[in-house]
N, C-alpha and C positions, 0 to 999 in steps of 0.2 A: 843817331848815325844819320848823315843827310848824303845819300850815295848819288854820284853822277856817273851815268852809263853813256859813254859814247859808242856810236853806232847801235844805240838800243833799239832801233826799228828793223835791224838785220837778225838773222836766224838765231845767232849766239845770244847778242844783246836783248832780244826779245825775251828769250827764255830765262836769262838773267834778270831781267826786269820782274817778270812774272814771280820768280823765286823771291826776290825781294819784298815784292807784294806780300806775297803769302806769310813772310816772316815779320809781316807788321809796318813794313817800311814805305815811303812813298818817293821812289826814283824820280831823279829828274833825266829824261831821255835827251840827247844831244845828237843831233842826227843832221844831214845836210838836206834831206828831202823828206816831206811828211808823205808816210805810207803806211796807214794805220792797221793794214791787213794782219801781219803778225802779233798786234798788242792790242786786237780790237776787243777782247775780253777784260783787258785791264784798263782801260782808255779814262775811265773815271779816277782810277786809282793812281796815277803818276801826271808829273808836269812834263810838256813837252816844250823845250827851245830848240829853234832851228839855227844851225850854223855849222861852219867847216872848222875841223881843227887846225887847219892852217891859217885861219883867222885867230890870231893871239889876242887881240883886244875883245873880240866876240866871247871867246873861252873864259877869259879873265872876269868880264862883266856877268857872266852866268854863275861862274864858281862863287863871286863875291855876292852877287844879290841871293844866291840860295843858301849861302852859307855851307857851303857843301865841305864833309868831313872826310869823304871816301871816293875813290873814283875807280871804275870798271872801263879800261880802256879796249873797247871792242871794234872800234872804227876802223876801216880798212879799205884799201882800193883793191878789188880782188878779181880773178877770173880771166875771162877773154879780154876785158876792158884794160886790165892790168897789163896783160902781156902786148897789147895793142898799142899801149902808152908808157914805155918804161920810165920815162923822165918823171911824169905825175906818180906814177906808181912808187919811185923813191922818195918824193916830197911828199906825198900823204901819209906812208907806211914808216919813213924814218922820219922827218921833220915834225909830223904829226904828234909822234909819240915825245921827240923832244918839247915840242910846246905842251904837252900835256905835263910832263915831268917839272917845267917852268913855271906852269900856273900853279902846281902842287907845292912846290915851294915856295912860291909867293904866297899863299894864301895858307900855309901851315896844315896842309892836308894831311891827315893822321896815315894813310894808306893808300896805293895804288896798285891795283891788279891789272897785269897785260895779258892778253890773249894771243899766243903766238901761233904757229902753225906746224904741223906734224911735217910739211912738205919740208923744212930746214933739215932735216935729215936725207932728202932724197928717196927714192923710192924705198918701201919698209918691206925686207923680205924674210924668208926665214919663219923663226919663232916669233918674231915682231910682227909678221905678216898675217895674212889670211891663212889659217882658219881661227888661229889660238891669240892672235893679238896681244901676245906678252907686253907689258908695259915698256917702253923705250927708256933706259935709264938717260939723266940729262949729260952725262959725258959720252953719249954715244956720237960716232964720228958725224960730222956735218957736212952734206953734200947738196944744197940746195939746186935744184935743174930749172925752176921759173923765176921770173923777175920778182914775181910776189913773194916766192919763198924766201929769194936772196933778201928780199927788202925787209921781210920780217926778222930775219936773223940779224941784219943790220943793226935794226931799230932793238934788239936785243942789249948790243954793247953798252949804250949808255944807259941803259936799264940796269945792267949788272954791275957799272962802276960808279954811279953817281949817290946810290945809299949811303955810303960813307962819308960822303962830303956835306950831303944836304939832310942827313939824319930823318930820311924816308925809310917807310919798310916795303918790300917789294916781294913778298911770298911768291915763289914759282914751283911748286911740288906739281911736276908731272902734267903742265898746262899744256903740253904737245902731245901727249901720248894719244895712241889711236884707240879708239873706243873697243871695249870686249864685246860688243853687241853687234858685230858683222855690218850689214848695210842697214839698219834699223836706226833711220836719223831721228826719230823721235827719242829714242834712247840714249843717242849720242849728245843730242841737245841737253838732255836732262843731266846727262853724267857732266858735261861741262858747267852747267849751271852750278850743280852740287859742288864742282871742284872750285867755281869762283866765290861762293858762298863760305866755303871751309877756309879759303885763302883769306878772306875778307874778315871771319871773325876770330882767326887764330891769335893768340897771344903774342903781342910785339917781342 
């Protein structure tokens, strides 16, 4: 398995990269900027390629040169920067997803795993919120409030419809669920990384 992790220097991407290293793989981290802080402990065990998911030729080149077989798409335009730049947020979060899918199709990538956002459901209350954090079912009504969450939901649409046509596999088991660990960010990162590994290794 040769895994490409877009956004691999971000919070979720870095933890996913670390988990793949522990599983015996050498992931390729694809990121716009080089910020090694979150991956400083695995720098010698990963390959780093700088690039933008909106740059299709660059994305295709990296996938081809490294003979990528699997992709974790964790790159995103988030937070206050996303809110201040809605057009760019939609471009990166939606068209970036489309580019990843097209690149995967072009080089017969075996599997793509996408990390969405729990914000696609809007404010999560009741049994699905604090303190119980019951897992949210995939058919729970969607009600995004921020441009970032709206863009993540938009990006799920091609993801949900392309597999039948392109014969790609997109496991999406509870990728958006709130964690059961309250505000323990480290536990949340580990939980999401575990889910990514599980989805990547699950039988087709």
